[in-house]
C-alpha positions as a LaTeX table, in Angstrom:
\begin{tabular}{lrrr}
\hline
Residue & $x$ (\AA) & $y$ (\AA) & $z$ (\AA) \\
\hline
Met1 & 28.53 & $-10.55$ & $-5.71$ \\
Leu2 & 25.34 & $-12.36$ & $-4.70$ \\
Val3 & 24.55 & $-12.79$ & $-1.03$ \\
Glu4 & 21.58 & $-14.13$ & 0.90 \\
Lys5 & 19.23 & $-11.38$ & 2.09 \\
Phe6 & 16.21 & $-11.69$ & 4.38 \\
Ile7 & 13.23 & $-9.36$ & 4.07 \\
Lys8 & 12.73 & $-7.63$ & 7.40 \\
Tyr9 & 9.47 & $-6.02$ & 8.49 \\
Pro10 & 9.51 & $-3.04$ & 10.89 \\
Pro11 & 7.81 & $-3.83$ & 14.22 \\
Gly12 & 5.13 & $-1.17$ & 13.59 \\
Arg13 & 3.06 & $-0.43$ & 10.51 \\
Asp14 & 2.34 & 3.13 & 9.32 \\
Val15 & $-0.82$ & 2.08 & 7.50 \\
Val16 & $-2.92$ & $-1.03$ & 7.07 \\
Phe17 & $-5.25$ & $-0.72$ & 4.09 \\
Val18 & $-8.48$ & $-2.72$ & 4.18 \\
Leu19 & $-10.11$ & $-3.25$ & 0.78 \\
Gly20 & $-13.73$ & $-4.15$ & 0.17 \\
Ala21 & $-15.72$ & $-4.75$ & $-3.01$ \\
Gly22 & $-15.92$ & $-1.00$ & $-3.70$ \\
Ala23 & $-12.21$ & $-1.03$ & $-4.55$ \\
Ser24 & $-12.58$ & $-3.59$ & $-7.36$ \\
Asn25 & $-15.98$ & $-2.45$ & $-8.59$ \\
Pro26 & $-14.56$ & 0.34 & $-10.85$ \\
Asp27 & $-12.89$ & $-2.43$ & $-12.88$ \\
Gly28 & $-16.21$ & $-4.22$ & $-13.34$ \\
Val29 & $-15.99$ & $-6.79$ & $-10.54$ \\
Pro30 & $-19.57$ & $-7.08$ & $-9.22$ \\
Leu31 & $-20.61$ & $-6.09$ & $-5.75$ \\
Gln32 & $-21.98$ & $-8.84$ & $-3.53$ \\
Lys33 & $-25.59$ & $-7.74$ & $-4.14$ \\
Glu34 & $-25.02$ & $-8.09$ & $-7.89$ \\
Leu35 & $-23.82$ & $-11.71$ & $-7.85$ \\
Leu36 & $-27.13$ & $-13.53$ & $-7.49$ \\
Pro37 & $-28.91$ & $-11.45$ & $-10.19$ \\
Gln38 & $-26.08$ & $-12.35$ & $-12.57$ \\
Ile39 & $-26.32$ & $-16.05$ & $-11.71$ \\
Leu40 & $-30.09$ & $-15.93$ & $-12.42$ \\
Asn41 & $-29.73$ & $-13.75$ & $-15.52$ \\
Pro42 & $-31.22$ & $-15.67$ & $-18.51$ \\
Ser43 & $-28.85$ & $-13.89$ & $-20.90$ \\
Leu44 & $-25.78$ & $-15.49$ & $-19.31$ \\
Glu45 & $-26.06$ & $-18.66$ & $-21.37$ \\
Glu46 & $-22.69$ & $-20.01$ & $-20.16$ \\
Ile47 & $-24.25$ & $-20.37$ & $-16.70$ \\
Arg48 & $-27.86$ & $-21.25$ & $-17.64$ \\
Asn49 & $-26.79$ & $-24.00$ & $-20.06$ \\
Ser50 & $-24.10$ & $-25.52$ & $-17.84$ \\
Thr51 & $-24.50$ & $-28.53$ & $-15.57$ \\
Ile52 & $-23.61$ & $-26.57$ & $-12.44$ \\
Gly53 & $-25.73$ & $-23.56$ & $-13.42$ \\
Lys54 & $-28.85$ & $-25.64$ & $-14.06$ \\
Val55 & $-28.64$ & $-27.34$ & $-10.66$ \\
Val56 & $-28.14$ & $-24.09$ & $-8.70$ \\
Ile57 & $-30.79$ & $-22.12$ & $-10.59$ \\
Glu58 & $-33.34$ & $-24.91$ & $-10.11$ \\
Phe59 & $-32.62$ & $-25.02$ & $-6.37$ \\
Ile60 & $-33.00$ & $-21.25$ & $-5.98$ \\
Glu61 & $-36.19$ & $-21.12$ & $-8.08$ \\
Glu62 & $-37.75$ & $-23.89$ & $-5.97$ \\
Asn63 & $-36.86$ & $-22.36$ & $-2.59$ \\
Phe64 & $-36.81$ & $-18.57$ & $-3.05$ \\
Gln65 & $-39.04$ & $-15.97$ & $-4.70$ \\
Phe66 & $-37.59$ & $-13.19$ & $-6.86$ \\
Asp67 & $-38.76$ & $-10.69$ & $-9.48$ \\
Arg68 & $-36.40$ & $-9.87$ & $-12.35$ \\
Glu69 & $-38.49$ & $-6.96$ & $-13.63$ \\
Leu70 & $-38.50$ & $-5.22$ & $-10.24$ \\
Asn71 & $-34.90$ & $-6.30$ & $-9.57$ \\
Leu72 & $-35.94$ & $-7.95$ & $-6.31$ \\
Tyr73 & $-33.74$ & $-10.86$ & $-5.29$ \\
Pro74 & $-32.96$ & $-12.62$ & $-2.02$ \\
Arg75 & $-29.72$ & $-11.65$ & $-0.35$ \\
Leu76 & $-26.87$ & $-14.00$ & $-1.19$ \\
Glu77 & $-26.15$ & $-14.31$ & 2.53 \\
Ala78 & $-29.70$ & $-15.60$ & 3.03 \\
Val79 & $-29.28$ & $-18.25$ & 0.33 \\
Phe80 & $-26.05$ & $-19.50$ & 1.85 \\
Gly81 & $-27.54$ & $-19.26$ & 5.34 \\
Phe82 & $-30.44$ & $-21.46$ & 4.25 \\
Ile83 & $-28.07$ & $-24.02$ & 2.75 \\
Asp84 & $-25.72$ & $-23.91$ & 5.74 \\
Tyr85 & $-28.59$ & $-24.53$ & 8.17 \\
Phe86 & $-29.24$ & $-27.99$ & 6.72 \\
Ile87 & $-25.53$ & $-28.81$ & 6.48 \\
Gln88 & $-24.78$ & $-27.77$ & 10.08 \\
His89 & $-27.78$ & $-29.71$ & 11.41 \\
Asn90 & $-27.11$ & $-32.66$ & 9.08 \\
Glu91 & $-30.73$ & $-32.52$ & 7.91 \\
Ser92 & $-32.29$ & $-33.12$ & 4.50 \\
Leu93 & $-34.56$ & $-30.48$ & 3.02 \\
Asn94 & $-36.76$ & $-33.11$ & 1.35 \\
Ser95 & $-36.39$ & $-36.32$ & $-0.64$ \\
Lys96 & $-34.89$ & $-34.42$ & $-3.57$ \\
Tyr97 & $-32.38$ & $-32.44$ & $-1.53$ \\
Asn98 & $-30.66$ & $-34.68$ & 0.98 \\
Val99 & $-27.61$ & $-33.48$ & 2.91 \\
Ala100 & $-25.13$ & $-34.76$ & 0.34 \\
Arg101 & $-27.00$ & $-32.99$ & $-2.46$ \\
Ile102 & $-27.19$ & $-29.75$ & $-0.47$ \\
Arg103 & $-23.44$ & $-29.87$ & 0.16 \\
Glu104 & $-22.91$ & $-30.31$ & $-3.57$ \\
Ile105 & $-25.18$ & $-27.35$ & $-4.36$ \\
Arg106 & $-23.25$ & $-25.19$ & $-1.92$ \\
Glu107 & $-19.97$ & $-25.99$ & $-3.70$ \\
Tyr108 & $-21.66$ & $-25.39$ & $-7.07$ \\
Leu109 & $-22.86$ & $-21.97$ & $-5.93$ \\
Ile110 & $-19.34$ & $-21.06$ & $-4.78$ \\
Lys111 & $-18.00$ & $-22.10$ & $-8.18$ \\
Leu112 & $-20.56$ & $-19.88$ & $-9.92$ \\
Ile113 & $-19.40$ & $-16.94$ & $-7.79$ \\
His114 & $-15.82$ & $-17.81$ & $-8.74$ \\
Tyr115 & $-16.82$ & $-17.85$ & $-12.42$ \\
Ile116 & $-18.65$ & $-14.49$ & $-12.33$ \\
Val117 & $-15.96$ & $-12.63$ & $-10.40$ \\
Asn118 & $-13.34$ & $-13.96$ & $-12.79$ \\
Leu119 & $-15.21$ & $-12.61$ & $-15.85$ \\
Asn120 & $-13.90$ & $-9.13$ & $-15.06$ \\
Thr121 & $-10.55$ & $-10.07$ & $-13.55$ \\
Asp122 & $-8.53$ & $-10.91$ & $-16.67$ \\
Lys123 & $-7.42$ & $-7.33$ & $-17.27$ \\
Lys124 & $-4.97$ & $-4.67$ & $-16.17$ \\
Ser125 & $-6.30$ & $-2.31$ & $-13.53$ \\
His126 & $-5.38$ & 1.34 & $-13.95$ \\
Tyr127 & $-6.70$ & 2.20 & $-10.49$ \\
Tyr128 & $-4.90$ & $-0.55$ & $-8.62$ \\
His129 & $-1.64$ & 0.28 & $-10.39$ \\
Leu130 & $-1.93$ & 3.91 & $-9.22$ \\
Phe131 & $-2.82$ & 2.58 & $-5.78$ \\
Trp132 & 0.43 & 0.61 & $-5.66$ \\
Lys133 & 2.44 & 3.51 & $-7.04$ \\
Asn134 & 1.13 & 5.79 & $-4.29$ \\
Ile135 & 1.97 & 3.22 & $-1.62$ \\
Val136 & 5.48 & 2.55 & $-2.95$ \\
Asp137 & 6.23 & 6.28 & $-3.23$ \\
Asn138 & 4.59 & 7.51 & $-0.03$ \\
Val139 & 3.85 & 4.79 & 2.54 \\
Pro140 & 6.05 & 1.76 & 1.83 \\
Asn141 & 5.68 & 0.57 & 5.43 \\
Ser142 & 2.15 & $-0.64$ & 4.72 \\
Ser143 & 0.24 & $-3.87$ & 4.46 \\
Ile144 & $-3.08$ & $-4.76$ & 2.87 \\
Ile145 & $-6.01$ & $-6.78$ & 4.16 \\
Thr146 & $-8.52$ & $-7.49$ & 1.40 \\
Leu147 & $-11.94$ & $-9.15$ & 1.47 \\
Asn148 & $-11.99$ & $-9.51$ & $-2.33$ \\
Tyr149 & $-11.54$ & $-12.75$ & $-4.27$ \\
Asp150 & $-10.26$ & $-11.18$ & $-7.48$ \\
Thr151 & $-6.57$ & $-10.88$ & $-8.40$ \\
Leu152 & $-6.61$ & $-7.35$ & $-9.84$ \\
Leu153 & $-4.58$ & $-6.04$ & $-6.92$ \\
Glu154 & $-1.74$ & $-8.50$ & $-7.44$ \\
Gln155 & $-1.80$ & $-8.24$ & $-11.24$ \\
Ala156 & $-1.44$ & $-4.46$ & $-11.00$ \\
Phe157 & 1.68 & $-4.92$ & $-8.88$ \\
Glu158 & 3.34 & $-6.95$ & $-11.57$ \\
Ile159 & 2.76 & $-5.05$ & $-14.78$ \\
Asn160 & 0.86 & $-2.18$ & $-16.42$ \\
Asp161 & 0.45 & $-0.80$ & $-19.93$ \\
Glu162 & 3.99 & 0.57 & $-19.86$ \\
Asn163 & 5.34 & $-2.83$ & $-18.72$ \\
Glu164 & 6.30 & $-1.28$ & $-15.40$ \\
Ser165 & 6.63 & $-3.81$ & $-12.58$ \\
Phe166 & 7.17 & $-3.07$ & $-8.91$ \\
Phe167 & 9.01 & $-6.39$ & $-8.65$ \\
Asn168 & 11.78 & $-4.69$ & $-10.66$ \\
Lys169 & 12.18 & $-2.22$ & $-7.81$ \\
Asn170 & 13.01 & $-5.08$ & $-5.43$ \\
Phe171 & 9.55 & $-5.17$ & $-3.88$ \\
Tyr172 & 7.91 & $-8.54$ & $-3.31$ \\
Leu173 & 4.42 & $-9.75$ & $-2.39$ \\
Asp174 & 3.87 & $-11.81$ & 0.73 \\
Tyr175 & 0.53 & $-13.65$ & 0.91 \\
Cys176 & 1.37 & $-14.59$ & 4.52 \\
Met177 & 0.75 & $-18.29$ & 3.94 \\
His178 & 2.60 & $-21.34$ & 2.68 \\
Phe179 & 2.08 & $-22.59$ & $-0.86$ \\
Met180 & 3.05 & $-25.96$ & $-2.24$ \\
Asn181 & 4.88 & $-23.91$ & $-4.90$ \\
Tyr182 & 7.63 & $-23.47$ & $-2.31$ \\
Glu183 & 8.22 & $-27.21$ & $-1.90$ \\
Lys184 & 11.38 & $-28.26$ & $-3.77$ \\
Ile185 & 10.21 & $-31.70$ & $-4.82$ \\
Pro186 & 10.11 & $-33.18$ & $-8.36$ \\
Gln187 & 6.28 & $-33.24$ & $-8.59$ \\
Leu188 & 6.16 & $-29.48$ & $-8.16$ \\
Lys189 & 9.04 & $-28.37$ & $-10.39$ \\
Glu190 & 6.61 & $-26.73$ & $-12.86$ \\
Tyr191 & 5.22 & $-24.50$ & $-10.10$ \\
His192 & 8.39 & $-22.97$ & $-8.66$ \\
Tyr193 & 7.61 & $-19.63$ & $-10.31$ \\
Trp194 & 6.59 & $-17.75$ & $-7.16$ \\
Ile195 & 9.29 & $-16.44$ & $-4.84$ \\
Asn196 & 8.89 & $-17.21$ & $-1.16$ \\
Pro197 & 9.56 & $-13.84$ & 0.51 \\
Arg198 & 10.08 & $-15.51$ & 3.88 \\
Glu199 & 13.17 & $-17.38$ & 2.75 \\
Pro200 & 16.55 & $-15.76$ & 2.02 \\
Leu201 & 16.87 & $-14.21$ & $-1.44$ \\
Leu202 & 20.03 & $-14.27$ & $-3.53$ \\
Leu203 & 20.65 & $-10.62$ & $-4.40$ \\
Glu204 & 23.43 & $-8.15$ & $-5.01$ \\
Glu205 & 25.00 & $-7.00$ & $-1.77$ \\
Ser206 & 23.83 & $-3.40$ & $-2.32$ \\
Ile207 & 20.16 & $-4.36$ & $-2.75$ \\
Glu208 & 17.77 & $-4.33$ & 0.21 \\
Pro209 & 14.56 & $-6.20$ & $-0.65$ \\
Lys210 & 11.19 & $-5.12$ & 0.76 \\
Ala211 & 7.81 & $-6.80$ & 0.77 \\
Phe212 & 4.16 & $-5.95$ & 1.13 \\
Lys213 & 1.84 & $-8.28$ & 2.98 \\
Ile214 & $-1.42$ & $-9.05$ & 1.19 \\
Ile215 & $-3.81$ & $-10.90$ & 3.49 \\
Lys216 & $-6.82$ & $-12.20$ & 1.56 \\
Leu217 & $-9.12$ & $-13.11$ & 4.43 \\
His218 & $-11.90$ & $-14.48$ & 2.24 \\
Gly219 & $-9.63$ & $-16.44$ & $-0.11$ \\
Ser220 & $-8.63$ & $-15.89$ & $-3.71$ \\
Leu221 & $-9.50$ & $-17.04$ & $-7.23$ \\
Asn222 & $-5.91$ & $-18.13$ & $-7.87$ \\
Trp223 & $-5.62$ & $-20.37$ & $-4.80$ \\
Lys224 & $-6.44$ & $-24.04$ & $-5.30$ \\
Tyr225 & $-6.81$ & $-26.20$ & $-2.21$ \\
Cys226 & $-6.18$ & $-29.95$ & $-1.94$ \\
Ser227 & $-8.23$ & $-31.55$ & 0.82 \\
Cys228 & $-6.01$ & $-34.64$ & 0.75 \\
Cys229 & $-2.55$ & $-33.16$ & 1.44 \\
Asn230 & $-4.13$ & $-29.99$ & 2.93 \\
Gln231 & $-1.95$ & $-27.70$ & 0.83 \\
Thr232 & $-2.66$ & $-24.78$ & $-1.47$ \\
Leu233 & $-1.31$ & $-24.25$ & $-4.97$ \\
Leu234 & $-0.80$ & $-20.70$ & $-6.20$ \\
Thr235 & $-1.56$ & $-20.63$ & $-9.93$ \\
Thr236 & $-0.80$ & $-16.93$ & $-10.48$ \\
Trp237 & $-3.37$ & $-15.81$ & $-13.07$ \\
Asp238 & $-4.95$ & $-19.16$ & $-14.05$ \\
Arg239 & $-8.45$ & $-18.82$ & $-12.60$ \\
Lys240 & $-10.80$ & $-20.34$ & $-15.20$ \\
Ile241 & $-13.35$ & $-22.93$ & $-14.11$ \\
Asp242 & $-15.36$ & $-25.42$ & $-16.20$ \\
Leu243 & $-19.04$ & $-25.12$ & $-15.24$ \\
Asn244 & $-19.93$ & $-28.55$ & $-16.61$ \\
Arg245 & $-17.26$ & $-30.62$ & $-14.91$ \\
Gly246 & $-16.48$ & $-28.24$ & $-12.04$ \\
Lys247 & $-12.77$ & $-28.46$ & $-12.84$ \\
Phe248 & $-10.12$ & $-25.73$ & $-12.66$ \\
Leu249 & $-8.47$ & $-25.13$ & $-16.01$ \\
Gly250 & $-4.93$ & $-24.08$ & $-16.85$ \\
Tyr251 & $-3.05$ & $-23.39$ & $-20.06$ \\
Thr252 & 0.41 & $-24.30$ & $-21.24$ \\
His253 & 2.69 & $-21.48$ & $-22.37$ \\
Pro254 & 3.18 & $-20.25$ & $-25.00$ \\
Asp255 & 0.96 & $-22.65$ & $-27.02$ \\
Lys256 & $-2.14$ & $-22.23$ & $-24.77$ \\
Val257 & $-3.13$ & $-25.91$ & $-24.59$ \\
Glu258 & $-5.90$ & $-26.37$ & $-22.02$ \\
Tyr259 & $-5.59$ & $-28.88$ & $-19.18$ \\
Glu260 & $-7.32$ & $-29.69$ & $-15.88$ \\
Tyr261 & $-5.66$ & $-28.82$ & $-12.60$ \\
Arg262 & $-5.22$ & $-31.66$ & $-10.12$ \\
Cys263 & $-2.99$ & $-31.79$ & $-7.09$ \\
Pro264 & 0.48 & $-32.64$ & $-8.44$ \\
Ile265 & 1.29 & $-34.48$ & $-5.22$ \\
Asp266 & $-1.65$ & $-36.90$ & $-4.90$ \\
Gly267 & $-3.85$ & $-36.34$ & $-7.97$ \\
Thr268 & $-6.86$ & $-35.07$ & $-5.98$ \\
Asp269 & $-9.22$ & $-32.60$ & $-7.65$ \\
Phe270 & $-8.67$ & $-29.11$ & $-6.27$ \\
Glu271 & $-11.35$ & $-27.23$ & $-4.35$ \\
Thr272 & $-12.18$ & $-23.53$ & $-4.42$ \\
Leu273 & $-10.63$ & $-21.49$ & $-1.66$ \\
Ile274 & $-13.02$ & $-18.59$ & $-1.30$ \\
Met275 & $-15.23$ & $-17.95$ & 1.73 \\
Pro276 & $-18.81$ & $-17.36$ & 0.54 \\
Pro277 & $-21.02$ & $-14.66$ & 2.05 \\
Ser278 & $-23.13$ & $-16.33$ & 4.73 \\
Tyr279 & $-24.51$ & $-15.45$ & 8.12 \\
Leu280 & $-23.09$ & $-18.78$ & 9.34 \\
Lys281 & $-19.43$ & $-18.54$ & 8.37 \\
Ser282 & $-17.04$ & $-21.35$ & 9.19 \\
Leu283 & $-13.64$ & $-19.96$ & 10.14 \\
His284 & $-11.99$ & $-23.31$ & 10.81 \\
His285 & $-10.39$ & $-23.83$ & 7.41 \\
Pro286 & $-6.64$ & $-24.11$ & 8.10 \\
Val287 & $-5.74$ & $-21.40$ & 5.57 \\
Ile288 & $-8.40$ & $-18.94$ & 6.76 \\
Ser289 & $-7.42$ & $-19.55$ & 10.39 \\
Gln290 & $-3.79$ & $-18.78$ & 9.61 \\
Leu291 & $-4.69$ & $-15.60$ & 7.74 \\
Leu292 & $-6.86$ & $-14.37$ & 10.61 \\
Val293 & $-3.85$ & $-14.70$ & 12.93 \\
Glu294 & $-1.65$ & $-12.77$ & 10.46 \\
Ala295 & $-4.31$ & $-10.06$ & 10.12 \\
Ser296 & $-4.51$ & $-9.72$ & 13.90 \\
Lys297 & $-0.77$ & $-9.03$ & 14.05 \\
Glu298 & $-0.98$ & $-6.36$ & 11.34 \\
Ile299 & $-3.93$ & $-4.61$ & 12.98 \\
Arg300 & $-2.16$ & $-4.50$ & 16.34 \\
Ala301 & 0.94 & $-3.04$ & 14.65 \\
Ala302 & $-0.92$ & $-0.28$ & 12.78 \\
Asp303 & $-0.91$ & 3.43 & 13.57 \\
Lys304 & $-3.58$ & 4.04 & 10.94 \\
Ile305 & $-6.12$ & 1.72 & 9.35 \\
Val306 & $-7.66$ & 2.90 & 6.07 \\
Phe307 & $-10.88$ & 1.17 & 4.96 \\
Ile308 & $-11.63$ & 1.54 & 1.25 \\
Gly309 & $-14.94$ & 0.54 & $-0.34$ \\
Tyr310 & $-16.01$ & $-1.65$ & 2.57 \\
Ser311 & $-19.40$ & $-1.41$ & 4.26 \\
Leu312 & $-18.65$ & $-3.56$ & 7.33 \\
Ser313 & $-21.81$ & $-5.56$ & 6.59 \\
Glu314 & $-23.83$ & $-7.53$ & 9.12 \\
Ser315 & $-22.73$ & $-10.81$ & 7.53 \\
Asp316 & $-19.10$ & $-9.96$ & 8.35 \\
Leu317 & $-19.34$ & $-10.10$ & 12.12 \\
His318 & $-16.03$ & $-11.98$ & 12.19 \\
Ile319 & $-14.36$ & $-8.93$ & 10.60 \\
Lys320 & $-15.87$ & $-6.58$ & 13.16 \\
Ala321 & $-14.68$ & $-8.89$ & 15.95 \\
Leu322 & $-11.21$ & $-9.10$ & 14.39 \\
Phe323 & $-10.75$ & $-5.33$ & 14.40 \\
Lys324 & $-12.56$ & $-4.64$ & 17.65 \\
Lys325 & $-10.27$ & $-6.85$ & 19.70 \\
Asn326 & $-7.01$ & $-5.95$ & 17.93 \\
Ile327 & $-7.08$ & $-2.20$ & 17.24 \\
Arg328 & $-4.70$ & $-0.67$ & 19.71 \\
Pro329 & $-5.64$ & 2.43 & 21.76 \\
Gly330 & $-4.88$ & 5.63 & 19.90 \\
Ala331 & $-4.91$ & 4.06 & 16.43 \\
Glu332 & $-6.74$ & 6.14 & 13.83 \\
Leu333 & $-9.37$ & 4.75 & 11.47 \\
Ile334 & $-10.00$ & 6.41 & 8.11 \\
Val335 & $-13.03$ & 5.29 & 6.10 \\
Ile336 & $-13.11$ & 5.96 & 2.34 \\
Asn337 & $-16.68$ & 5.41 & 1.16 \\
Pro338 & $-18.93$ & 7.34 & $-1.25$ \\
Lys339 & $-22.08$ & 6.54 & 0.73 \\
Lys340 & $-22.76$ & 8.82 & 3.67 \\
Lys341 & $-24.98$ & 6.74 & 5.92 \\
Glu342 & $-25.51$ & 7.09 & 9.64 \\
Ser343 & $-25.62$ & 3.30 & 10.04 \\
Leu344 & $-22.25$ & 2.97 & 8.30 \\
Glu345 & $-20.69$ & 5.62 & 10.53 \\
Leu346 & $-22.11$ & 4.03 & 13.67 \\
Asn347 & $-20.67$ & 0.66 & 12.64 \\
Tyr348 & $-17.19$ & 2.11 & 12.34 \\
Arg349 & $-17.42$ & 4.31 & 15.44 \\
Ser350 & $-18.12$ & 1.15 & 17.43 \\
Leu351 & $-14.61$ & $-0.07$ & 16.53 \\
Ala352 & $-12.46$ & 2.81 & 17.79 \\
Glu353 & $-12.55$ & 6.30 & 19.25 \\
Arg354 & $-10.68$ & 8.02 & 16.40 \\
Val355 & $-12.60$ & 7.60 & 13.15 \\
Asp356 & $-12.52$ & 9.98 & 10.15 \\
Phe357 & $-14.83$ & 9.64 & 7.13 \\
Ile358 & $-13.91$ & 10.70 & 3.62 \\
Asn359 & $-16.87$ & 10.59 & 1.26 \\
Met360 & $-15.33$ & 9.67 & $-2.07$ \\
Thr361 & $-14.94$ & 6.64 & $-4.31$ \\
Phe362 & $-11.82$ & 4.53 & $-4.62$ \\
Glu363 & $-11.08$ & 5.96 & $-8.06$ \\
Glu364 & $-11.49$ & 9.54 & $-6.79$ \\
Leu365 & $-9.07$ & 8.80 & $-3.96$ \\
Ile366 & $-6.53$ & 7.40 & $-6.41$ \\
Glu367 & $-6.85$ & 10.12 & $-9.03$ \\
Glu368 & $-7.01$ & 13.07 & $-6.62$ \\
Gly369 & $-5.47$ & 11.89 & $-3.39$ \\
Asp370 & $-1.96$ & 11.81 & $-2.02$ \\
Phe371 & $-1.12$ & 8.95 & 0.33 \\
Ser372 & 1.60 & 10.99 & 2.01 \\
Gly373 & $-1.21$ & 12.26 & 4.26 \\
Phe374 & $-1.59$ & 8.73 & 5.61 \\
Arg375 & 1.92 & 8.71 & 7.05 \\
Ser376 & 2.15 & 8.73 & 10.83 \\
\hline
\end{tabular}
């Protein structure tokens, strides 16, 4: 007999995991410092020969100095900071780069980041699958805050080489935001493939569903935002982007016919929904604002917060502020990072009194560790 069941979250959280770029790097996703060298790499012909790539590379070559042979490049935060200065002050750089053109270059640069990160995302992640297995088996009362754009984490939840899926164990993923996929209107009937874990589920009476919150504070490659209806479409694993037209591409199944994504409600071209690295971050996007509120709740509910592969960089002052004001007294911080640096330790010790450092990589933690030690 099928009955309606609601997913219920306990008031407290045993563990909140916080994932940085070091968690996805073992699968080939580049670190932030590697993005600009890849954009400027002459061997990446897909970028260099594209309309978007040519515009961005020309802008960077005219306004920044770099040396490929010595591997000396400007910081990506500095490039975005330079661009954001002119946008925020509504000033032109010169006759060639007026404000409208600079805004366009900023969006182009974000799309290039989207493209590069996605190059290594269309795969199954052994490490993330073991990560999920350890959470499901040992600390199911957990949630995840991630600063990564890629979708390796979610893909590993669904399936692995043995076709094992945690969805089959009555676990669900909760992105903690509303998608237009949930709207039961005719225009969206093709996109009703993602279950809304915050609505009642029709299940057997004996089944108790559970969910994990995944809060992607810097956005995601598989989120497409419409600035007209102000809604976001979740396209599961369709993340490809055309670097000549700047369009998101999808494919029909099973015949794989390519098409351009547009908002099914109003026909508007979708925008990227990833927050670029910049010293001048805008946190007013309605989706990002909502996710920051959700992250605050999870941090306040946590007994332990485990940071994995995250350096707490100077460009992420909003993340430091988020944790500083929401970590409750007595909560324990555990930092998993292979780099033993005094500056890194000082950054984390400024957040809370109880901080432990474990000097190992994400893959070492997964292969050797046992998450039962993270239980309260």
